[in-house]
Z-matrix of the N, CA and C atoms (Angstrom, degrees):
N
C 1 1.441
C 2 1.528 1 109.95
N 3 1.305 2 116.88 1 124.78
C 4 1.475 3 121.39 2 177.18
C 5 1.517 4 109.17 3 -69.50
N 6 1.316 5 115.42 4 144.59
C 7 1.455 6 121.72 5 -178.44
C 8 1.504 7 110.10 6 -98.59
N 9 1.335 8 116.82 7 132.08
C 10 1.448 9 122.45 8 173.79
C 11 1.536 10 107.70 9 -86.14
N 12 1.338 11 116.61 10 104.34
C 13 1.468 12 121.19 11 -172.53
C 14 1.516 13 112.81 12 -61.46
N 15 1.323 14 118.34 13 -24.94
C 16 1.468 15 120.82 14 -178.69
C 17 1.520 16 111.65 15 -68.20
N 18 1.325 17 117.92 16 -13.90
C 19 1.449 18 121.02 17 -179.51
C 20 1.532 19 112.98 18 -91.79
N 21 1.333 20 116.38 19 -5.54
C 22 1.465 21 120.35 20 -179.76
C 23 1.535 22 109.92 21 -77.32
N 24 1.347 23 115.64 22 159.79
C 25 1.464 24 120.17 23 -175.19
C 26 1.525 25 110.96 24 -121.93
N 27 1.301 26 113.81 25 141.89
C 28 1.472 27 121.17 26 -177.91
C 29 1.544 28 111.57 27 -83.50
N 30 1.309 29 114.60 28 141.47
C 31 1.450 30 124.12 29 156.17
C 32 1.510 31 104.87 30 -111.58
N 33 1.300 32 118.79 31 109.40
C 34 1.475 33 123.15 32 -177.13
C 35 1.520 34 110.31 33 62.34
N 36 1.294 35 118.28 34 75.83
C 37 1.475 36 121.89 35 177.62
C 38 1.520 37 109.81 36 -66.63
N 39 1.340 38 117.81 37 143.31
C 40 1.480 39 120.35 38 173.45
C 41 1.522 40 109.20 39 -72.53
N 42 1.320 41 114.82 40 165.64
C 43 1.481 42 119.15 41 179.25
C 44 1.524 43 111.24 42 -68.39
N 45 1.339 44 117.72 43 -32.99
C 46 1.465 45 120.82 44 -176.64
C 47 1.512 46 110.44 45 -124.19
N 48 1.329 47 114.97 46 119.39
C 49 1.473 48 120.31 47 175.70
C 50 1.509 49 109.33 48 -161.89
N 51 1.330 50 114.78 49 158.35
C 52 1.473 51 121.29 50 173.11
C 53 1.525 52 107.31 51 -135.36
N 54 1.334 53 116.65 52 141.91
C 55 1.447 54 121.48 53 -179.12
C 56 1.519 55 108.64 54 -134.28
N 57 1.319 56 116.73 55 127.72
C 58 1.460 57 124.33 56 168.97
C 59 1.531 58 106.03 57 -119.55
N 60 1.317 59 118.14 58 171.49
C 61 1.467 60 118.55 59 -178.47
C 62 1.531 61 114.96 60 -55.46
N 63 1.332 62 118.04 61 -31.00
C 64 1.445 63 119.45 62 -177.25
C 65 1.524 64 114.99 63 -119.36
N 66 1.325 65 117.61 64 19.39
C 67 1.455 66 120.15 65 -177.37
C 68 1.522 67 111.57 66 -158.12
N 69 1.316 68 115.72 67 135.04
C 70 1.471 69 121.99 68 172.82
C 71 1.531 70 107.07 69 -123.47
N 72 1.311 71 115.63 70 129.37
C 73 1.449 72 122.44 71 174.00
C 74 1.519 73 110.53 72 -126.27
N 75 1.313 74 116.11 73 126.42
C 76 1.475 75 118.58 74 178.81
C 77 1.520 76 109.54 75 -133.66
N 78 1.326 77 115.16 76 146.23
C 79 1.449 78 121.72 77 175.48
C 80 1.525 79 106.33 78 -106.31
N 81 1.340 80 115.92 79 122.73
C 82 1.450 81 119.89 80 -176.16
C 83 1.505 82 111.43 81 -74.86
N 84 1.310 83 113.80 82 160.73
C 85 1.475 84 121.49 83 177.72
C 86 1.517 85 109.05 84 -113.31
N 87 1.344 86 118.20 85 149.69
C 88 1.441 87 120.78 86 -177.97
C 89 1.542 88 112.73 87 -61.77
N 90 1.315 89 115.19 88 149.14
C 91 1.455 90 122.84 89 173.84
C 92 1.519 91 112.54 90 61.45
N 93 1.329 92 116.13 91 41.37
C 94 1.462 93 122.60 92 173.22
C 95 1.541 94 107.86 93 -116.31
N 96 1.328 95 115.19 94 139.93
C 97 1.475 96 119.44 95 -176.54
C 98 1.527 97 110.49 96 -170.37
N 99 1.325 98 114.60 97 171.25
C 100 1.439 99 123.68 98 171.61
C 101 1.515 100 108.81 99 -127.84
N 102 1.317 101 116.70 100 115.08
C 103 1.470 102 122.54 101 176.57
C 104 1.498 103 109.80 102 -163.38
N 105 1.347 104 116.39 103 146.08
C 106 1.444 105 119.80 104 178.31
C 107 1.546 106 111.53 105 -133.13
N 108 1.321 107 113.68 106 110.55
C 109 1.455 108 124.71 107 163.57
C 110 1.542 109 116.45 108 66.53
N 111 1.307 110 119.13 109 -65.06
C 112 1.465 111 123.32 110 -163.36
C 113 1.524 112 113.96 111 -47.80
N 114 1.314 113 117.46 112 130.81
C 115 1.443 114 126.80 113 176.59
C 116 1.513 115 114.98 114 68.18
N 117 1.353 116 115.56 115 -55.87
C 118 1.491 117 119.24 116 -178.64
C 119 1.511 118 111.80 117 -77.29
N 120 1.294 119 117.86 118 -21.70
C 121 1.472 120 124.51 119 -179.75
C 122 1.523 121 113.28 120 60.08
N 123 1.323 122 115.48 121 27.92
C 124 1.465 123 119.97 122 169.26
C 125 1.508 124 109.49 123 -125.14
N 126 1.333 125 114.93 124 168.14
C 127 1.453 126 121.29 125 -179.96
C 128 1.531 127 109.37 126 -125.37
N 129 1.330 128 117.38 127 121.34
C 130 1.457 129 122.71 128 175.30
C 131 1.505 130 109.16 129 -118.31
N 132 1.332 131 116.75 130 125.00
C 133 1.434 132 119.35 131 -178.03
C 134 1.551 133 108.79 132 -146.54
N 135 1.329 134 115.37 133 56.39
C 136 1.455 135 118.05 134 -176.99
C 137 1.535 136 113.94 135 -135.25
N 138 1.311 137 117.58 136 15.09
C 139 1.469 138 120.43 137 177.27
C 140 1.532 139 110.57 138 -73.01
N 141 1.332 140 118.32 139 142.59
C 142 1.464 141 120.36 140 174.06
C 143 1.497 142 111.91 141 -70.20
N 144 1.330 143 116.75 142 135.20
C 145 1.445 144 122.81 143 -177.22
C 146 1.531 145 108.34 144 -132.13
N 147 1.337 146 117.08 145 128.95
C 148 1.460 147 123.54 146 -179.76
C 149 1.528 148 109.08 147 -117.27
N 150 1.337 149 117.87 148 116.23
C 151 1.443 150 120.29 149 -168.02
C 152 1.533 151 114.15 150 -137.53
N 153 1.328 152 113.04 151 165.83
C 154 1.464 153 123.08 152 169.90
C 155 1.508 154 107.59 153 -118.69
N 156 1.310 155 116.44 154 170.73
C 157 1.468 156 120.28 155 -175.79
C 158 1.528 157 109.52 156 -127.78
N 159 1.330 158 116.76 157 141.93
C 160 1.466 159 120.23 158 178.01
C 161 1.516 160 110.50 159 -153.19
N 162 1.312 161 115.65 160 152.01
C 163 1.429 162 123.02 161 170.95
C 164 1.538 163 111.96 162 -102.75
N 165 1.333 164 115.67 163 -0.42
C 166 1.462 165 121.05 164 179.48
C 167 1.548 166 108.56 165 -63.25
N 168 1.334 167 116.05 166 133.28
C 169 1.469 168 119.95 167 -173.47
C 170 1.535 169 113.39 168 -100.51
N 171 1.363 170 116.25 169 -5.38
C 172 1.459 171 119.21 170 178.59
C 173 1.533 172 108.30 171 -139.94
N 174 1.298 173 117.34 172 108.21
C 175 1.466 174 121.34 173 179.84
C 176 1.509 175 111.13 174 -164.95
N 177 1.335 176 117.18 175 169.85
C 178 1.448 177 123.71 176 171.88
C 179 1.526 178 108.76 177 -128.41
N 180 1.313 179 116.49 178 141.67
C 181 1.455 180 124.44 179 177.53
C 182 1.517 181 107.88 180 -119.95
N 183 1.368 182 115.45 181 125.61
C 184 1.469 183 120.51 182 -179.02
C 185 1.533 184 109.20 183 -117.58
N 186 1.327 185 115.76 184 142.02
C 187 1.473 186 119.95 185 175.91
C 188 1.529 187 108.31 186 -152.95
N 189 1.323 188 113.58 187 147.57
C 190 1.469 189 119.62 188 175.15
C 191 1.531 190 107.87 189 -108.52
N 192 1.315 191 116.84 190 134.55
C 193 1.446 192 121.45 191 175.83
C 194 1.547 193 110.35 192 -120.18
N 195 1.327 194 115.82 193 136.70
C 196 1.455 195 122.72 194 173.82
C 197 1.502 196 106.94 195 -120.51
N 198 1.324 197 118.98 196 148.13
C 199 1.474 198 121.36 197 -169.55
C 200 1.521 199 111.29 198 -155.49
N 201 1.329 200 114.26 199 152.75
C 202 1.466 201 120.37 200 175.39
C 203 1.524 202 110.31 201 -118.52
N 204 1.337 203 116.32 202 45.38
C 205 1.431 204 122.30 203 -177.41
C 206 1.542 205 111.64 204 -60.81
N 207 1.328 206 115.44 205 148.67
C 208 1.482 207 118.31 206 -178.37
C 209 1.520 208 114.37 207 -154.76
N 210 1.320 209 118.35 208 -0.30
C 211 1.480 210 122.49 209 178.39
C 212 1.531 211 108.28 210 -128.22
N 213 1.311 212 116.24 211 145.20
C 214 1.468 213 122.17 212 -177.15
C 215 1.538 214 111.08 213 -48.17
N 216 1.314 215 114.96 214 132.83
C 217 1.475 216 125.88 215 177.47
C 218 1.499 217 113.85 216 76.56
N 219 1.353 218 119.93 217 2.66
C 220 1.477 219 120.18 218 165.97
C 221 1.513 220 107.56 219 -57.44
N 222 1.316 221 119.34 220 132.43
C 223 1.453 222 120.55 221 -174.27
C 224 1.529 223 113.37 222 -154.40
N 225 1.330 224 116.39 223 152.46
C 226 1.478 225 120.91 224 174.84
C 227 1.502 226 108.42 225 -152.56
N 228 1.342 227 115.48 226 148.71
C 229 1.451 228 117.47 227 179.93
C 230 1.515 229 113.09 228 173.31
N 231 1.314 230 114.75 229 -151.10
C 232 1.468 231 123.24 230 -176.20
C 233 1.547 232 108.62 231 -101.88
N 234 1.345 233 115.98 232 151.05
C 235 1.459 234 119.37 233 -175.58
C 236 1.529 235 109.50 234 -147.82
N 237 1.304 236 116.05 235 149.62
C 238 1.454 237 123.73 236 165.46
C 239 1.526 238 105.96 237 -126.21
N 240 1.312 239 116.25 238 99.91
C 241 1.468 240 121.44 239 -174.27
C 242 1.515 241 108.13 240 -107.87
N 243 1.366 242 115.12 241 112.55
C 244 1.444 243 121.15 242 179.42
C 245 1.525 244 110.57 243 -92.49
N 246 1.313 245 115.49 244 -50.73
C 247 1.470 246 122.73 245 175.72
C 248 1.524 247 106.88 246 -162.76
N 249 1.322 248 117.41 247 -175.88
C 250 1.472 249 122.69 248 -173.62
C 251 1.510 250 112.65 249 -57.18
N 252 1.343 251 117.31 250 -30.91
C 253 1.464 252 119.95 251 -172.15
C 254 1.531 253 112.71 252 -105.08
N 255 1.332 254 118.14 253 -0.90
C 256 1.471 255 120.70 254 -174.19
C 257 1.502 256 110.19 255 -142.43
N 258 1.324 257 116.63 256 107.40
C 259 1.438 258 121.15 257 -179.14
C 260 1.540 259 109.93 258 -167.49
N 261 1.297 260 116.37 259 163.36
C 262 1.454 261 121.14 260 171.03
C 263 1.529 262 108.41 261 -138.21
N 264 1.304 263 115.29 262 152.36
C 265 1.481 264 120.76 263 178.32
C 266 1.524 265 108.26 264 -148.09
N 267 1.343 266 113.19 265 153.50
C 268 1.462 267 120.81 266 171.50
C 269 1.521 268 107.28 267 -134.54
N 270 1.316 269 116.98 268 137.65
C 271 1.473 270 119.07 269 -172.54
C 272 1.495 271 111.54 270 -154.83
N 273 1.338 272 113.43 271 167.68
C 274 1.451 273 122.34 272 164.28
C 275 1.524 274 104.61 273 -100.91
N 276 1.334 275 116.76 274 126.51
C 277 1.460 276 121.61 275 -172.56
C 278 1.520 277 109.39 276 -127.03
N 279 1.330 278 116.82 277 123.14
C 280 1.440 279 121.75 278 -179.14
C 281 1.522 280 112.76 279 -67.41
N 282 1.306 281 115.79 280 136.62
C 283 1.449 282 121.03 281 177.66
C 284 1.530 283 111.83 282 -116.30
N 285 1.337 284 116.71 283 -54.29
C 286 1.460 285 121.03 284 176.84
C 287 1.545 286 108.46 285 -160.48
N 288 1.311 287 117.52 286 -169.91
C 289 1.476 288 121.15 287 -175.72
C 290 1.534 289 112.08 288 -68.11
N 291 1.335 290 117.13 289 -13.77
C 292 1.451 291 120.81 290 -175.65
C 293 1.514 292 113.26 291 -102.90
N 294 1.314 293 116.45 292 -41.79
C 295 1.480 294 119.84 293 -173.78
C 296 1.533 295 112.34 294 -129.75
N 297 1.328 296 114.21 295 158.11
C 298 1.460 297 123.71 296 165.90
C 299 1.528 298 107.85 297 -123.64
N 300 1.318 299 116.66 298 163.39
C 301 1.444 300 122.33 299 175.59
C 302 1.538 301 108.49 300 -104.73
N 303 1.319 302 115.54 301 114.58
C 304 1.469 303 120.02 302 170.52
C 305 1.507 304 106.12 303 -91.13
N 306 1.312 305 116.85 304 108.09
C 307 1.441 306 117.60 305 -170.04
C 308 1.497 307 116.03 306 -147.98
N 309 1.330 308 114.91 307 179.01
C 310 1.449 309 122.49 308 179.07
C 311 1.525 310 109.90 309 -141.39
N 312 1.306 311 115.51 310 146.35
C 313 1.445 312 123.34 311 176.04
C 314 1.512 313 109.01 312 -124.39
N 315 1.351 314 116.16 313 128.95
C 316 1.452 315 121.27 314 175.46
C 317 1.518 316 106.87 315 -116.11
N 318 1.319 317 116.40 316 128.50
C 319 1.472 318 122.27 317 -178.68
C 320 1.523 319 108.33 318 -122.59
N 321 1.316 320 114.82 319 113.39
C 322 1.472 321 121.93 320 176.00
C 323 1.506 322 109.61 321 -118.51
N 324 1.322 323 117.29 322 127.68
C 325 1.461 324 122.71 323 175.85
C 326 1.510 325 114.44 324 50.96
N 327 1.358 326 114.48 325 41.19
C 328 1.464 327 120.88 326 171.76
C 329 1.502 328 117.36 327 85.78
N 330 1.347 329 118.62 328 12.34
C 331 1.451 330 121.90 329 176.20
C 332 1.513 331 110.76 330 -130.16
N 333 1.296 332 116.05 331 128.76
C 334 1.476 333 122.08 332 -178.33
C 335 1.518 334 111.34 333 -99.35
N 336 1.332 335 115.19 334 148.84
C 337 1.438 336 121.11 335 164.11
C 338 1.513 337 110.81 336 -128.67
N 339 1.316 338 118.56 337 155.87
C 340 1.458 339 122.93 338 -173.30
C 341 1.514 340 108.83 339 -132.74
N 342 1.338 341 116.27 340 123.93
C 343 1.469 342 121.91 341 173.14
C 344 1.506 343 107.51 342 -119.35
N 345 1.362 344 117.38 343 134.34
C 346 1.451 345 118.58 344 -175.76
C 347 1.525 346 109.89 345 -151.49
N 348 1.349 347 113.30 346 164.09
C 349 1.447 348 121.42 347 175.24
C 350 1.519 349 106.49 348 -136.29
N 351 1.330 350 117.19 349 143.60
C 352 1.472 351 121.18 350 -179.81
C 353 1.523 352 109.83 351 -79.42
N 354 1.341 353 114.81 352 133.46
C 355 1.447 354 121.14 353 175.75
C 356 1.528 355 109.38 354 -132.28
N 357 1.309 356 116.15 355 168.84
C 358 1.474 357 120.66 356 -175.38
C 359 1.530 358 110.92 357 -64.08
N 360 1.313 359 115.63 358 139.30
C 361 1.470 360 120.76 359 -179.14
C 362 1.496 361 112.84 360 -71.33
N 363 1.335 362 117.35 361 -13.09
C 364 1.470 363 120.38 362 -179.45
C 365 1.514 364 113.96 363 -77.52
N 366 1.320 365 118.62 364 -12.19
C 367 1.465 366 122.22 365 178.31
C 368 1.523 367 109.41 366 -67.21
N 369 1.310 368 118.51 367 126.18
C 370 1.453 369 122.37 368 -176.21
C 371 1.543 370 113.75 369 -124.03
N 372 1.306 371 115.90 370 9.32
C 373 1.460 372 119.48 371 177.42
C 374 1.528 373 108.92 372 -159.42
N 375 1.324 374 116.22 373 143.76
C 376 1.463 375 120.70 374 179.33
C 377 1.528 376 110.18 375 -157.69
N 378 1.327 377 116.17 376 149.43
C 379 1.475 378 121.83 377 173.82
C 380 1.518 379 109.09 378 -98.50
N 381 1.347 380 114.40 379 144.74
C 382 1.453 381 119.98 380 170.65
C 383 1.542 382 108.44 381 -122.65
N 384 1.338 383 114.30 382 148.66
C 385 1.462 384 120.38 383 174.40
C 386 1.522 385 108.68 384 -129.83
N 387 1.309 386 115.28 385 122.56
C 388 1.473 387 122.84 386 177.08
C 389 1.501 388 108.11 387 -109.40
N 390 1.350 389 116.36 388 122.64
C 391 1.466 390 121.02 389 -178.63
C 392 1.516 391 109.61 390 -119.21
N 393 1.332 392 114.03 391 142.85
C 394 1.472 393 120.37 392 179.53
C 395 1.514 394 109.94 393 -117.75
N 396 1.343 395 116.26 394 135.39
C 397 1.450 396 123.35 395 166.95
C 398 1.533 397 105.71 396 -131.81
N 399 1.321 398 116.88 397 97.27
C 400 1.464 399 123.32 398 -173.52
C 401 1.507 400 109.91 399 58.66
N 402 1.339 401 119.45 400 -117.67
C 403 1.461 402 121.70 401 -179.60
C 404 1.518 403 112.23 402 -105.41
N 405 1.316 404 116.45 403 20.11
C 406 1.480 405 121.32 404 172.86
C 407 1.532 406 108.27 405 -113.91
N 408 1.324 407 115.78 406 149.99
C 409 1.427 408 122.08 407 -173.04
C 410 1.530 409 111.70 408 -136.75
N 411 1.313 410 114.84 409 150.17
C 412 1.473 411 121.84 410 174.67
C 413 1.516 412 109.85 411 -128.58
N 414 1.340 413 115.75 412 134.20
C 415 1.444 414 122.11 413 178.75
C 416 1.529 415 108.23 414 -115.70
N 417 1.336 416 114.98 415 132.10
C 418 1.464 417 121.16 416 179.55
C 419 1.529 418 108.90 417 -131.89
N 420 1.344 419 115.41 418 164.20
C 421 1.446 420 120.31 419 175.81
C 422 1.523 421 110.48 420 -136.27
N 423 1.329 422 115.22 421 160.99
C 424 1.445 423 120.71 422 -179.28
C 425 1.536 424 109.97 423 -151.25
N 426 1.311 425 117.18 424 145.29
C 427 1.454 426 120.74 425 176.11
C 428 1.528 427 111.31 426 -94.07
N 429 1.341 428 117.93 427 -10.43
C 430 1.448 429 120.00 428 -178.06
C 431 1.521 430 114.43 429 -127.28
N 432 1.344 431 116.61 430 -2.16
C 433 1.454 432 119.43 431 -179.56
C 434 1.519 433 114.83 432 79.41
N 435 1.350 434 116.36 433 1.23
C 436 1.459 435 121.22 434 -178.32
C 437 1.539 436 111.09 435 -116.57
N 438 1.293 437 115.05 436 -51.10
C 439 1.458 438 121.29 437 -177.06
C 440 1.537 439 110.16 438 -100.62
N 441 1.344 440 116.72 439 111.96
C 442 1.444 441 121.23 440 -174.51
C 443 1.534 442 110.56 441 -105.63
N 444 1.328 443 115.38 442 144.06
C 445 1.458 444 123.09 443 178.72
C 446 1.523 445 109.85 444 -116.34
N 447 1.309 446 115.72 445 134.51
C 448 1.464 447 120.60 446 -179.76
C 449 1.534 448 110.71 447 -67.24
N 450 1.337 449 114.72 448 133.60
C 451 1.433 450 122.85 449 172.72
C 452 1.530 451 112.80 450 -104.30
N 453 1.335 452 114.68 451 -39.23
C 454 1.486 453 116.87 452 -170.26
C 455 1.512 454 109.94 453 -167.54
N 456 1.349 455 114.41 454 143.54
C 457 1.445 456 122.95 455 165.94
C 458 1.542 457 106.54 456 -117.70
N 459 1.338 458 116.38 457 135.02
C 460 1.460 459 118.03 458 -177.20
C 461 1.533 460 110.74 459 -148.79
N 462 1.311 461 115.90 460 164.52
C 463 1.451 462 123.95 461 175.81
C 464 1.519 463 108.14 462 -111.36
N 465 1.348 464 115.10 463 137.22
C 466 1.460 465 119.76 464 175.32
C 467 1.508 466 108.29 465 -116.46
N 468 1.343 467 115.79 466 113.09
C 469 1.445 468 121.25 467 -171.96
C 470 1.532 469 113.37 468 -64.94
N 471 1.325 470 117.14 469 -26.61
C 472 1.448 471 120.69 470 -176.98
C 473 1.516 472 114.21 471 -107.11
N 474 1.314 473 117.21 472 11.80
C 475 1.470 474 120.56 473 178.66
C 476 1.505 475 109.97 474 -88.36
N 477 1.304 476 115.11 475 70.86
C 478 1.464 477 122.51 476 -177.16
C 479 1.516 478 108.83 477 -108.69
N 480 1.330 479 114.93 478 130.06
C 481 1.439 480 121.56 479 179.03
C 482 1.536 481 111.15 480 58.85
N 483 1.345 482 118.68 481 -115.29
C 484 1.455 483 120.81 482 -174.54
C 485 1.516 484 111.69 483 -75.77
N 486 1.341 485 115.85 484 134.89
C 487 1.465 486 122.14 485 176.11
C 488 1.528 487 108.12 486 -129.05
N 489 1.322 488 115.28 487 167.97
C 490 1.465 489 123.37 488 173.62
C 491 1.515 490 108.35 489 -123.73
N 492 1.336 491 116.31 490 139.95
C 493 1.472 492 120.42 491 -178.74
C 494 1.515 493 109.27 492 -153.09
N 495 1.330 494 116.70 493 158.73
C 496 1.444 495 120.72 494 -179.65
C 497 1.494 496 112.62 495 170.57
N 498 1.355 497 117.32 496 -127.60
C 499 1.456 498 122.09 497 -173.88
C 500 1.510 499 110.40 498 -131.47
N 501 1.345 500 115.07 499 160.56
C 502 1.455 501 120.82 500 177.24
C 503 1.538 502 108.24 501 -154.22
N 504 1.325 503 114.48 502 163.94
C 505 1.470 504 121.67 503 171.30
C 506 1.519 505 107.28 504 -156.98
N 507 1.349 506 116.20 505 148.34
C 508 1.445 507 118.94 506 -178.98
C 509 1.535 508 110.33 507 -161.44
N 510 1.328 509 114.64 508 166.21
C 511 1.465 510 123.17 509 178.23
C 512 1.528 511 108.50 510 -131.55
N 513 1.307 512 116.91 511 103.31
C 514 1.485 513 121.41 512 -172.96
C 515 1.530 514 110.94 513 -70.38
N 516 1.281 515 118.31 514 -26.94
C 517 1.486 516 120.57 515 -178.91
C 518 1.523 517 108.73 516 -104.84
N 519 1.331 518 116.72 517 -164.46
C 520 1.479 519 121.41 518 -174.94
C 521 1.521 520 108.97 519 -81.36
N 522 1.336 521 115.05 520 78.04
C 523 1.476 522 118.93 521 -170.13
C 524 1.524 523 109.95 522 -150.52
N 525 1.322 524 114.94 523 169.34
C 526 1.475 525 121.67 524 174.04
C 527 1.521 526 107.11 525 -157.88
N 528 1.332 527 115.69 526 141.86
C 529 1.464 528 120.17 527 177.05
C 530 1.516 529 110.33 528 -152.99
N 531 1.301 530 118.01 529 170.61
C 532 1.437 531 123.16 530 179.44
C 533 1.506 532 111.33 531 -102.94
N 534 1.331 533 115.57 532 126.62
C 535 1.471 534 121.29 533 175.75
C 536 1.544 535 108.41 534 -114.48
N 537 1.312 536 114.95 535 136.51
C 538 1.466 537 121.49 536 -178.88
C 539 1.524 538 108.87 537 -121.89
N 540 1.348 539 115.82 538 134.91
C 541 1.477 540 120.63 539 179.74
C 542 1.531 541 109.14 540 -124.35
N 543 1.319 542 115.74 541 128.55
C 544 1.452 543 122.25 542 -179.31
C 545 1.535 544 109.00 543 -139.55
N 546 1.325 545 115.84 544 -179.78
C 547 1.470 546 122.80 545 173.33
C 548 1.533 547 112.20 546 55.75
N 549 1.314 548 117.08 547 38.76
C 550 1.464 549 120.16 548 -179.64
C 551 1.539 550 109.51 549 -83.82
N 552 1.300 551 114.84 550 131.07
C 553 1.447 552 119.24 551 178.73
C 554 1.532 553 111.33 552 -154.57
N 555 1.308 554 115.35 553 156.06
C 556 1.481 555 123.88 554 172.48
C 557 1.510 556 107.71 555 -109.34
N 558 1.335 557 115.80 556 134.30
C 559 1.457 558 120.29 557 177.76
C 560 1.541 559 109.42 558 -130.98
N 561 1.300 560 115.94 559 173.98
C 562 1.440 561 118.90 560 170.28
C 563 1.541 562 107.08 561 -59.51
N 564 1.320 563 116.20 562 159.38
C 565 1.472 564 119.56 563 -174.69
C 566 1.541 565 110.22 564 -66.04
N 567 1.326 566 114.17 565 116.31
C 568 1.469 567 121.19 566 179.02
C 569 1.510 568 111.95 567 -81.50
N 570 1.284 569 117.48 568 -11.23
C 571 1.451 570 122.87 569 178.30
C 572 1.531 571 107.23 570 -90.71
N 573 1.306 572 113.88 571 98.67
C 574 1.452 573 121.33 572 -168.95
C 575 1.528 574 112.73 573 -74.11
N 576 1.336 575 118.20 574 156.23
C 577 1.474 576 119.38 575 176.10
C 578 1.512 577 111.40 576 -59.52
N 579 1.305 578 116.40 577 147.97
C 580 1.455 579 121.42 578 179.01
C 581 1.548 580 110.19 579 -67.26
N 582 1.340 581 116.07 580 137.38
C 583 1.438 582 119.56 581 -175.99
C 584 1.535 583 112.52 582 -114.70
N 585 1.317 584 117.19 583 20.56
C 586 1.481 585 121.64 584 -179.98
C 587 1.507 586 111.47 585 -108.79
N 588 1.319 587 115.55 586 -124.75
C 589 1.488 588 121.98 587 -178.82
C 590 1.502 589 110.59 588 -54.08
N 591 1.302 590 116.79 589 135.04
C 592 1.461 591 121.60 590 179.26
C 593 1.524 592 111.12 591 -75.29
N 594 1.337 593 116.40 592 153.45
C 595 1.490 594 119.07 593 179.52
C 596 1.510 595 112.57 594 -63.09
N 597 1.315 596 116.22 595 149.84
C 598 1.451 597 121.91 596 174.77
C 599 1.535 598 108.09 597 -70.48
N 600 1.315 599 115.26 598 151.51
C 601 1.485 600 120.36 599 173.29
C 602 1.507 601 108.15 600 -81.75
N 603 1.316 602 115.15 601 129.82
C 604 1.498 603 119.69 602 -179.89
C 605 1.512 604 111.82 603 -111.04
């Protein structure tokens, strides 16, 4: 099902953005980010987030982001933002002229962790797919929107019943760039049930 972007709702809208049914464009503002405590010992909770809401417990959300990042920590991608202390995101994040960080951050109960891999700085567009199975989630990425590669499986302790998810972009340092989001759709859950070892009895 294609998503009508005009029906999504902002948490902290940026000053400059345009939304049509099939396209979201936002210009980031300096010193905006999402991070909680771990390692850096600071808390950032001011990135703009544009989301939809659902109680569906099995689905996949796909979106393509294009970006003109150029300063360290410029980033854009997919997000599931529940509240200040509970969220996950996956993004392409600028590091320097040579590399970017293709990574994910999971924040449970006010503590963030970050997993990333270095990719070429010349990449300027990527697809993300966020899949839900109850309170577990899978994040994948693709360079062509067809073939997806797993980035992360995680558990969200507070993802009970209704959740919110969508897109975000931010510039943690003194920077600003344009992020564009297209090709947003909801599908049946592409993250299939596990077919190996059976679950433990609890």
